[in-house]
Phi, psi and omega in degrees: 000134182266136178295147180305318183297317181293323179303315180296321180295317180297315180298315181298318179297319180297318179296314181296321179296318180296314180298317180299319179293320182292331185272354179292134180294145177284144179263148179253117183287342181284138178293146180291137178261001180292129180258146179292160177297125187275324180209162177228149171265119181271324180207152002280171175284160175301136177062027173297150184245140180219163168262145175302132186109336176291157175258131180263124176272109181262101191260118182248133172248114180265119184264326181224090184303329182291345181257013181236106183235141179056052181288125185223138177255128178247144170241112188055238185263009185241149174284124178268319178204135178233175183055042180282135179297137181283071180214156179297134185191170174240122177260128181268124183252121178279142177243013185303319181255017184284160173275150177287156177100205184286133177231135180256125176249124179213144177262142170233146176200170175244145174273183186293344176267001180086007179283136179284133180232167179192168177210140191229147168225136173254128179234161182243133181247121175275153177297150179263010178234150175269125182300143172290162178244124177229175178233147172267113181259139181279125176258325182203148182243135178236160176285149179223143181295117183290351178266358182271110176275081195300125177242328179217143182222131188206135170260141176209122183052043176080001181249150182259131179237150183218142174242138182235158171248190180200134182300327180254015177063022184247355187225027177281134180205165173249136185215149163264132190238141174281116183300318186293323187248340185083359181287148178277126180274313173211158190211144172232121182274143173275156172299150186301338181280355182249137176255110183294145179227216188297154175229158167207160183233126182222123178053049177063022175240127178267128177250129180231123178279160167240157190291292186240013181266355177060034180230140170244121180267147177242139180228155167276181186286354172265010179068025174270129182290129184239000179167178178202156175237153171254149178209162177271167179067191182266161174251129180235277184252158183209138172209188178210163179246018183092345179232316184237156171274143181236125195229143170249160181225020179091357174254200176269000185273137177237128190240134172267132182233149177287127183290345180267334183236342185067013176289147179288129179261321177194173177205158173224170172242142176275115188220135172257198183280355183242324184195171172275153183258111181266176181058041175292134188236237182302143192218142180215137177267118182230119179053039174087352178245159180265130174250123194227131169289141173251114189307129180078354181264151179265033176216162171239163179240151173251128189237134175288122185290342183277334187219356178084000181292133174281114185258349182203139172240121189252117181286124182245027184300323180296320178296315181297320179298320181278327189263332184268081181235158180062232182269010182298149182254209192281164174302130174188129178125113178226132177210137173250134174276110182299335183285332181246341185080000182282147183247138182232146179220153177206198180210177181287120180066022179283144176278355184226150171236138190241137163277132188228163168226152180252126177205000000 
């Protein structure tokens, strides 16, 4: 016979033993396939800043050389160095010929199982030149439709074309405009759900962006819609170089697109020696460089198409003083007539359009 006290002890021990056994972790007989970290990037730090011309020290720490095969360093979309020895080292990256703005540096390699691995750093490059300062001087003044909320301005075969937006999405249109009088010769209205933005004309096809609808409409020269493209981000300014469409989206990024597919071909960032220039708007290619309105600012910038460097900042205060009267809004609209070489500028709801020179 078991004493009552001992009976309770035996029961309690049995319960504790049972709980203890149930709480023991299960063991996995299969060997672990997890591989240790093979390498680390020590430098540069994420979003490190440099001036073009600086040398970037790309510092790699290799922890397990047997797990690093085919080590390759890429700068943006190009291979910078391949067949790199799997050992800790510092690779010096030249930026002398680099583009301004964001640059992606990334390593790729394979582990011993053939799995692709990688490590990335994004750095920012400021321009190595200080932009020149010029002024936009008025040479001649023309009438402009005060109802035109100018988003795009374009000459083609000696004729002036304009694209407008509308604050309430009810008055966006594409128009051919009489330069001398400002009168609309012909017009095509957009559906109320679309806010018209930049236009350009290439090979008798008119391309018109929309603001937040992610659509680019295409028209023939009779303003009949012949197609459309979809794109990400917003649509702001548009021009072309005879081969590609060149587009802004309200950031500092400028994108080249294929006119047949609208696929991105390349891009740059507009950057001076101090910062990148955001809110890029209406855009025009003049003598190989891009001249761009900066939304809400009384100046335009001239940008080198090869690297994004801002090479000139043009003060347009005289234009704003003369053109922004009454209910007129901000400066926007640049167009060069290829047949005469003359440059014209205006603004949103401005009563005037100006022939200008930069000096």
